[in-house]
N, C-alpha and C positions, 0 to 999 in steps of 0.2 A: 128719252124723247129726243130726236134729232134737234139741233140749235137751229133757230129760225134767223140766226143773224148769217147773213152771207159773208163769205170769206173771199177777199181779193186775192188776185194771182200773185201780187208783189207780197203779201202777207204770206201766204203759202210758201214762197221761196225763201223768206226769211227763216221760218220754221224748219226748213232743211237744212239750211246753213248752221243754224245754232246747235242742233243735236247731232250733227256728224262728227265723228271721230276723225282728226285729221292724219291722214297717213304720211310717214317719211321713207323715202327709199334711199337706202344707203349707196352710195356710188362703190362700184365694184373694183375701182382701181384709181390711183393719183399719178400725175406724172409730174415731173420738176418743170417740164416745159408748158405744160397745158392748165395745169390746176393752179390757181392762186390760193385756194383754200389749205393746201398742205402747207405752202411757204408762209402763209399768213398766220395760221392757227393751229396747225400739226407739226410742230417739229419733230424730226424723226429721232432726235437723240437728245437727251437733256446732259448738259455739260457736267463733269465730275465736281466742278468747283459747287455748284448749285445744290443746296440742302432744302427740303421740304420741312416745314414747320406748322404744326396744327394750330391755329388762333383759337381764342376762345369761344368763337362764334361757330367753330366746327368746319371752318373754310380752310382748305389747304393753301398757304401763302408760300412764297418762294424766298429763300434769305440767300444772299451771296456771301460764300465763304471768302475771309481774306486770305490771297495766296500771295506771298512776298515774291516779288519779280526781282532777278538778279541779271544784270546786263552779262551776256556771254563775254562781251570784251573785257569788262572789268574782273570778270572771273579768270580770264586766261592771263590778263595782265598779273593778278595776284599770284598765279602759280609760275610766272616766267622764271627761269632761271638763268642768270647771267654766265656767260663761259667762265669756268673755273671757280664759280662761286661756292660750291661744294666743298673744295680743298681749302677755302679762305680767300681773304682778300688780295694777298699776294700773288696768287694764281690769277686773279681777274687782271692785275697790273701786269704780269708777265703776257698774259694772252693779248692785250692790247698792245704791248711793246713789240710782240714778235710781227704782229701784222704790219707795223711801220718799216720791217726790213724789207730788202729787198729777197728776191729768191736766190740771188749768189750769196747774199748775206746770212740766211736763215731758212729753212725748207718751209716754214710757215708763212714767210715774207709775202706780203702782197704788193709792195711799192714797186713802181717801176724806177730803174737806174737813170738818175736826171744829173747827181753831182760826182765831181771826181772821185772823192772819197767813198761813194756808193758802189764804185768798181771793185772787182775782186782785188784783194791786195796783192795778188802776184803780178799786176799789171801796173802797181804803183811805180812812182818813179821819186822815192823819198830823197830828201837832203839832210844833211847833219843840222844845217842853220835852221831848215825849216822845223826839224825834230825838235831842237832846244825851244823854238818858240811855241810847239805844243806842249813841252814840259812846262815851261813857264806860266802858260796860262792856265794848264791844268792845276798847276801848285796853286795858284791864287783862287780858283774854285774851291778847291779842298780846304784852303785855309779858311775862306768864307764858311764853309758848310761847318767846320769845326767851332768856329765863334758862334754861331748861330746855335749850335746844340749846346754849348756851354753856356750861353747867355740864357736859353731856354724861356723865351717869352711866354711861349705856350707849355704847359706842365708835361704834355706829352713827349716834347721834345727831350726831355732829360732820361728817356727811356734807351736813347741811341749814344749816350756817351760811353766811351771805352768799348767798342763793339770788336776791336781787333781789325775792322776794315779800313781805318783811317790811313790817308796816303801822305799826309804833309810831310812827315819827318823823312819817310821814305823818298820823296823827291827832292828833298832838300840835300840829301846825301849825293844823289844822281847829280844834281846840278854841280855840287862841289867837285863830283868827278870829272865832270866835262870842264869844269874851270882850270883844274890839274893838267888837263889834256892841252891846254892851251887855248881853248874857245871863250870867246867873250859871251856873258849871258846876258841876253837881251831884257829889256823891260817888259812886263806884261803889254799886250797888243789889244786892239779893240774888241774881238771876240771874248777874250777872258775878262775884261774890265766891264763889258756889257752885261755878261752873265752874272757875274758876282754882284754888282748893283741890283740886278732883277732878283736874284735870291735874296738879299737882304731886305729888299721892299717886301716881297712873297711873304717872308717869314714873319714879318710883323703883323700881317692881316689875313692871311689865308693859310691855315695850316694845312688844309687837304692839298692843296695846289702844291705847297713845299715839300710834302711828304712824297709826292710823286717825283719830284727831282730828286730827292734824296736817294729814293729808289733806284730809279735809273741810273744816276751816276755813278753809286757804288757797285750795283749788280751788273751793269755793262761792263765796267773795267775788269770784273773778275772773269768774264766770258769773252765776248769779242775783243775786249782791249788786251787780253792776253795774249790772243792769237796775233793782234796787229802788232804788239810789241815784240814777239817772236820774228816774226818776219821782216819787221823794220831792222831788228838787231842783225838778221842773216844778211841783209843787204847793205847796211852802211857802219854796222859796229862790230864786225868780225864775231858775231854771235853773243856779244857781251850781255848777261842778263843783268837788267837794271834792278836797282832795289824796288822801284816802282810796281814790280810784278813779283814781289815775294811778300809773303805775310806769315807772322809768328804763329805757329800753330796749325791745326787741321783747318784748311780753308772752307771746306765742305760744312764742317760743324759751326764755324763763324758765320757763314751765311744762313745755316738753319736757325741759329739763334736769333739772328736780325730778321729773318722770316717770321717768326713766332712773336717778336715785339711788333712787329709792323702789324700782324693779324689781330694782335690784342688791342693795339690803339684804334684798329678800324672798326672794331666790336661796337664803340660807342656811336659810331656815325650812323647818320641816316642814308637811306638809298641816294637821296639827293646829293649829299656830301660825298658817297663813294662815286658817283657818276661824275661829280665835277672835278675830283681827283683823276680819275681816268681820263678826262677830257685834256688835263695838262700835258698829257703825254707827248702830244706833238709837239708842244712848245719846249719841252724837255729835249726831243732829238732835233729840233732845228738849233738850239745853243749848243748843243754838245758836237753836233755835225759842223758847226762853223771853225769850232776849236780843232778838230781832227783834220780837218782841211788845211791846217797850218803846216801839216806834214808834209804836204806836196808843195809847200811854197818856196 
């Protein structure tokens, strides 16, 4: 039997809405520029650092995987190789020293010629008196190095006793020869006194810096020093070879022995201590250059 209760228009509309199945139309495409839906809710790619883990409630959750981040700058620094480092610390010292030469003095030189003693030796105008002042001040420096090594405030200094490179006795013989020729032997001058005092102070508190001076003083004399001695002898000593430029035994082997000792000592140094040693090279050149200039005085 039909219902006797009237149905209102509003109730009829409600019933239609209540039982109708909702319809969803999927979008045919999304664009980065026009659709906020893609950027907000539908990431195109899940980063590889994300891992999905199923929770106890059956819902997938996202867990971030810890990825160590290493600074590219730090990585490059740890791999940095210093010039000559692969061959030992002596090669590092040699590389820095060569850069402080002029191109006339060494093919690896980068310094501009500013001082008279930095000019080619062929252009020098040496005097016997100036050369004597150079030899006297050089002897003071070598005497000082000998005393420091013998005393060995730092145990590492003892490694460099009796290397065969010592020059004090040879210089004493040369000065005696000049005296026999009638020349007056002068007292040490300011460049030698200043350098000797500096070496003494340095050796007491800064072994890395002192080793820099030790290396440059002895090794420079066996290379450029010998060439200078030969040229000066040609000009003012009738080619006489002084004892200063003679060594007992094979010089190349003596040098190699000292290289090995220097490398051994430097093995215990930190990178900062090695850099500090290298930074002292310029001061070593400054002091030795002032003594060398005496030849032209």
